[in-house]
C-alpha positions as CSV (number, residue, x, y, z in Angstrom):
1,G,22.5,18.5,-19.5
2,R,20.1,21.4,-20.3
3,C,18.6,21.0,-23.7
4,L,19.3,24.2,-25.5
5,P,19.1,24.0,-29.3
6,F,21.9,25.3,-31.4
7,P,22.8,24.6,-35.1
8,E,25.2,21.8,-35.5
9,P,28.2,22.9,-37.6
10,G,27.9,21.8,-41.1
11,S,24.4,20.5,-40.7
12,A,21.5,21.5,-42.9
13,G,19.9,23.6,-40.3
14,G,19.0,20.7,-38.0
15,F,19.3,21.4,-34.3
16,L,21.0,19.5,-31.5
17,L,20.3,19.8,-27.8
18,K,23.3,21.2,-25.9
19,G,25.1,18.5,-24.0
20,S,23.5,15.7,-25.9
21,S,24.4,14.7,-29.4
22,S,21.5,12.1,-29.5
23,L,18.6,14.6,-29.2
24,P,18.1,16.2,-32.6
25,L,15.5,18.9,-33.1
26,L,14.1,19.0,-36.6
27,L,13.2,22.2,-38.4
28,I,9.4,22.0,-38.5
29,G,9.0,24.3,-41.5
30,G,5.4,24.5,-42.8
31,K,3.9,22.9,-39.7
32,T,1.2,24.7,-37.7
33,V,1.5,24.7,-34.0
34,I,-1.0,26.2,-31.5
35,V,0.5,27.4,-28.2
36,T,-1.9,28.5,-25.4
37,G,-0.8,31.3,-23.1
38,A,1.9,32.3,-25.6
39,N,2.0,36.0,-24.6
40,S,4.5,35.5,-21.7
41,G,6.8,33.2,-19.8
42,I,7.3,29.6,-21.1
43,G,4.6,30.0,-23.7
44,K,6.2,33.0,-25.3
45,A,9.6,31.3,-25.2
46,T,8.1,28.1,-26.7
47,A,6.5,30.2,-29.5
48,A,9.8,31.9,-30.3
49,G,11.7,28.6,-30.2
50,I,9.2,27.0,-32.7
51,V,9.4,30.0,-35.0
52,K,13.2,29.7,-35.0
53,L,12.7,26.1,-36.2
54,Q,10.7,27.5,-39.1
55,G,7.3,26.4,-37.7
56,R,4.2,28.5,-37.9
57,V,2.7,29.4,-34.5
58,I,-0.8,30.4,-33.6
59,M,-0.6,32.2,-30.3
60,A,-3.8,31.5,-28.4
61,C,-4.1,34.2,-25.7
62,R,-6.7,35.8,-23.4
63,D,-5.2,39.3,-23.5
64,M,-4.9,40.4,-27.1
65,S,-2.8,43.5,-26.5
66,K,-0.2,41.6,-24.5
67,A,-0.2,38.9,-27.2
68,E,0.3,41.4,-30.0
69,E,3.2,42.9,-28.0
70,A,4.7,39.5,-27.5
71,A,4.3,38.7,-31.2
72,R,6.2,41.9,-32.0
73,D,9.0,40.9,-29.7
74,I,9.2,37.4,-31.2
75,R,9.2,38.9,-34.8
76,Q,12.0,41.3,-33.8
77,G,14.0,38.5,-32.1
78,T,13.7,35.9,-34.8
79,G,13.1,37.9,-38.1
80,A,9.8,35.9,-38.6
81,D,7.3,37.3,-41.1
82,G,3.7,38.0,-40.3
83,S,2.4,34.7,-41.7
84,Q,4.7,32.7,-39.3
85,L,3.1,34.1,-36.2
86,V,-0.7,34.5,-35.8
87,V,-2.5,35.9,-32.7
88,K,-5.9,34.6,-31.8
89,Q,-8.2,35.3,-28.8
90,L,-8.7,32.4,-26.4
91,D,-10.0,32.7,-22.8
92,L,-9.7,29.2,-21.2
93,A,-11.9,30.5,-18.3
94,S,-14.8,30.6,-20.7
95,L,-16.1,27.5,-22.5
96,T,-17.9,29.8,-25.0
97,S,-14.5,31.4,-25.9
98,V,-12.9,27.9,-26.2
99,R,-15.7,26.8,-28.6
100,A,-15.5,30.0,-30.7
101,F,-11.7,29.7,-30.9
102,C,-12.0,26.1,-32.1
103,E,-14.7,26.9,-34.7
104,D,-12.4,29.6,-36.1
105,I,-9.4,27.2,-36.3
106,I,-11.4,24.4,-37.9
107,K,-12.8,26.9,-40.5
108,E,-9.5,28.6,-41.3
109,E,-6.8,26.0,-40.8
110,P,-6.4,23.1,-43.3
111,R,-4.2,21.3,-40.8
112,L,-2.9,21.3,-37.2
113,D,0.3,19.5,-36.5
114,V,0.9,20.3,-32.8
115,L,-1.2,21.5,-30.0
116,I,0.7,22.8,-26.9
117,N,-1.5,23.1,-23.8
118,N,0.7,25.6,-22.0
119,A,-1.4,28.3,-20.4
120,G,-1.8,28.1,-16.7
121,I,-3.0,30.0,-13.6
122,Y,-0.8,29.6,-10.5
123,Q,-2.1,29.9,-6.9
124,C,-4.6,32.6,-7.5
125,P,-7.1,33.7,-4.8
126,Y,-10.5,31.8,-4.9
127,T,-12.3,32.9,-8.1
128,R,-14.5,31.1,-10.5
129,T,-14.5,30.8,-14.3
130,Q,-17.3,32.1,-16.4
131,D,-18.9,28.7,-16.2
132,G,-18.6,28.5,-12.4
133,F,-15.6,26.3,-12.0
134,E,-12.8,26.9,-9.5
135,M,-10.3,29.0,-11.6
136,Q,-7.2,26.9,-11.5
137,F,-9.1,23.6,-12.2
138,G,-11.2,25.4,-14.8
139,V,-8.3,26.9,-16.8
140,N,-5.5,24.5,-16.3
141,H,-7.6,21.3,-16.8
142,L,-11.2,21.8,-18.0
143,G,-10.5,24.6,-20.6
144,H,-7.7,22.6,-22.2
145,F,-9.8,19.4,-21.9
146,L,-12.5,21.0,-24.1
147,L,-10.0,22.7,-26.4
148,T,-8.2,19.3,-27.1
149,H,-11.5,17.5,-27.6
150,L,-12.7,20.1,-30.2
151,L,-9.4,20.1,-32.1
152,L,-8.9,16.3,-32.1
153,D,-10.5,15.6,-35.5
154,L,-8.3,18.2,-37.1
155,L,-5.2,16.7,-35.4
156,K,-6.2,13.2,-36.6
157,Q,-6.7,14.4,-40.1
158,S,-3.2,16.0,-40.0
159,A,-1.5,12.9,-38.5
160,P,1.2,12.3,-37.7
161,S,0.5,15.1,-35.2
162,R,1.2,15.8,-31.5
163,I,-0.3,17.1,-28.3
164,V,2.0,18.5,-25.6
165,V,0.7,19.1,-22.1
166,V,2.6,21.3,-19.6
167,S,2.2,20.0,-16.1
168,S,4.4,20.6,-13.0
169,K,6.3,18.5,-10.4
170,L,3.9,20.1,-7.9
171,Y,1.4,17.5,-9.1
172,K,2.9,15.3,-6.3
173,H,1.0,17.4,-3.7
174,G,-2.4,17.0,-5.3
175,Y,-5.2,14.5,-5.3
176,I,-8.5,14.4,-7.0
177,N,-11.4,14.9,-4.6
178,F,-14.4,14.0,-6.8
179,E,-16.8,15.3,-4.0
180,D,-15.4,18.8,-4.2
181,L,-13.8,19.5,-7.6
182,N,-14.9,23.2,-7.4
183,S,-13.4,23.7,-3.9
184,E,-16.7,24.8,-2.5
185,N,-16.1,23.1,0.8
186,S,-12.6,24.4,1.3
187,Y,-10.0,26.2,-0.9
188,D,-6.2,26.1,-0.6
189,K,-4.6,27.8,-3.5
190,A,-1.4,25.7,-3.5
191,F,-3.4,22.5,-3.3
192,A,-5.8,23.6,-6.1
193,Y,-2.8,24.2,-8.4
194,S,-1.3,20.8,-7.6
195,R,-4.6,19.1,-8.2
196,S,-5.0,20.9,-11.6
197,K,-1.4,19.7,-12.6
198,L,-2.2,16.1,-11.5
199,A,-5.4,16.4,-13.6
200,N,-3.1,17.3,-16.6
201,L,-1.2,14.1,-16.1
202,L,-4.3,11.9,-15.7
203,F,-5.7,13.6,-18.8
204,T,-2.5,12.7,-20.7
205,C,-2.7,9.1,-19.5
206,E,-6.3,8.6,-20.6
207,L,-6.0,10.5,-23.9
208,A,-2.9,8.4,-24.8
209,R,-4.9,5.2,-24.3
210,R,-7.7,6.6,-26.5
211,L,-5.3,7.8,-29.2
212,E,-3.5,4.4,-29.7
213,G,-3.1,3.8,-33.4
214,S,-4.5,7.2,-34.4
215,G,-1.2,8.8,-35.6
216,V,-1.7,11.4,-32.9
217,T,0.6,11.3,-29.8
218,V,0.2,13.0,-26.5
219,N,3.0,13.6,-23.9
220,A,3.3,15.8,-20.9
221,L,6.3,17.6,-19.3
222,T,7.3,19.4,-16.1
223,P,9.4,22.5,-16.9
224,G,11.0,22.9,-13.5
225,I,10.9,26.1,-11.5
226,V,10.9,28.9,-14.0
227,K,10.9,32.6,-13.2
228,T,7.7,33.8,-14.9
229,N,4.8,36.0,-14.0
230,L,2.9,32.9,-13.2
231,G,3.8,33.6,-9.6
232,R,2.2,37.0,-9.5
233,H,-0.4,35.8,-6.9
234,V,2.4,34.6,-4.6
235,H,3.1,37.1,-1.8
236,I,6.8,37.7,-0.9
237,P,7.3,39.8,2.3
238,V,9.1,43.1,1.5
239,L,12.0,42.4,3.8
240,V,12.7,39.0,2.2
241,R,12.3,40.2,-1.4
242,P,15.9,41.2,-2.1
243,L,17.1,37.8,-0.9
244,F,14.3,36.0,-2.8
245,N,15.3,37.9,-6.0
246,L,19.0,37.0,-5.5
247,L,18.2,33.3,-4.9
248,S,15.7,33.1,-7.7
249,Q,18.3,34.3,-10.2
250,S,20.6,31.4,-9.3
251,L,17.9,28.7,-8.7
252,F,15.1,29.5,-11.2
253,R,15.3,28.8,-14.9
254,T,14.8,31.4,-17.5
255,P,11.6,30.9,-19.6
256,E,13.9,29.9,-22.5
257,E,15.3,27.1,-20.5
258,G,11.9,26.1,-19.2
259,A,10.5,26.0,-22.8
260,Q,13.1,23.5,-24.1
261,T,11.2,20.3,-23.3
262,S,8.0,21.7,-24.9
263,I,10.0,22.5,-28.1
264,Y,11.6,19.1,-28.0
265,L,8.3,17.3,-27.6
266,A,6.8,19.4,-30.4
267,S,9.6,18.8,-32.9
268,S,12.0,16.0,-32.2
269,P,11.9,12.8,-34.3
270,D,13.1,10.9,-31.1
271,V,9.5,11.1,-29.7
272,D,7.7,10.3,-33.0
273,S,5.9,7.2,-31.6
274,V,6.2,7.9,-27.9
275,Q,2.8,8.0,-26.2
276,G,1.5,9.0,-22.8
277,K,4.9,9.8,-21.1
278,C,6.0,12.7,-19.0
279,F,9.3,14.4,-19.7
280,A,11.7,16.7,-17.8
281,D,14.9,18.1,-19.3
282,C,14.0,16.2,-22.5
283,Q,14.1,12.8,-20.6
284,P,11.2,10.6,-19.8
285,Q,10.3,10.6,-16.1
286,V,8.9,8.0,-13.7
287,L,5.7,9.4,-12.2
288,L,3.9,8.6,-9.0
289,D,1.2,6.0,-9.2
290,T,-1.5,8.6,-8.6
291,A,-0.6,10.2,-12.0
292,T,-0.8,7.0,-14.0
293,D,-3.8,5.3,-12.3
294,Q,-5.9,4.3,-15.3
295,E,-9.1,3.9,-13.2
296,L,-8.7,7.4,-11.7
297,A,-7.8,8.9,-15.2
298,S,-10.9,7.3,-16.7
299,K,-13.2,8.6,-14.0
300,L,-11.8,12.1,-14.2
301,W,-12.3,12.0,-18.0
302,D,-15.9,11.0,-17.7
303,I,-16.7,13.7,-15.1
304,S,-14.8,16.3,-17.2
305,E,-16.9,15.5,-20.2
306,V,-20.0,16.2,-18.2
307,M,-18.6,19.4,-16.7
308,V,-17.7,20.9,-20.0
309,G,-20.9,19.8,-21.7
310,I,-19.6,17.2,-24.1
311,I,-22.0,14.7,-22.5
312,K,-25.3,16.1,-21.3
C-alpha cells in the first residue's frame, strides 16, 4: 500500500507506514538533513515530513523568497521552531554556487546525517547552466554530483549517514551518449530529462560501490507521477486542459504521497545497511540493466569528475 506515516497507537512516537506494519519510521530528532529543491513539490513535502519526525532540515533552494515562504508554510503546518528549519541558497545550475553552499555547510555544521538530492528540472526548453552544460543534465546530475562530492567527508564523519537520490521511472527512455552530453548536436527535452534521471541511477550505482564499508549509504527512488510544478514547461492545449486536470486529480499523486519514499529512505531503520538500491513505494525495485551497468556507471563518473572540475 501507499506508505503514509501515522503514529502507532500506544507507541512512543514511532511511525508506521500505512498498510504495512513492517515498515517503521523512526523519529530522527537531532539529525540534520539537507533537502535540495525544498521550496515546492516533493521537496517541500519531504522537508515537512522530516520536520514532523523531529529532524532538522536545511532547505537548499535557488529562489530564496519562495524558500522562505515554503519554510513559513511548513512551520505553520508542523509547529516547528526556527532552529528546526534553515533556508540556504543553492543554485545547482552554477558550480560556483554549489561550492559556496558546501563551504558554508562545512564551516557551520558539525554534522550531516542525510543528504537528499531532490531538486530537478523537467523538460525545459534548451538552455545552458552557468558553466555551459545542458540545463537538465547540469542541474539534475552534475550539480548534485559536485554537491555530494564536496559534502562526502562531512557525511563520512557523521556516519552512520545516508544519501538519497530522487530519480524517475522515465530513466527507461534514456541512454548516455558520451559524444553529446551537452545536446549540442540535437536536443529533445523529454530525452534529456530521461537521460539525466538515468545518470542519477548510474551515479547511485557507482557511489554505492565507492562507499562500501564507509558507514554512508546511498539509495535512489522513483516517486511516481506527482502533480507538482515540475511540469511547468509542458504545454497542455487549452481545449484538453479541463480533461487533463480531471484525469490528473485521479491519476497523479499528491506531493505528500510522492515524498513518502524519500522520507522512508532518510529515516527508516529497515534500510540501515541497504546500499545502491532503487525504491518505489518504499519497496526495492528491479532496474533495467542500463541503470546498473557498472562499466557505464564508472565511465560516467570519470567524465562527470572532469566536467565539474574535480579532476583537471
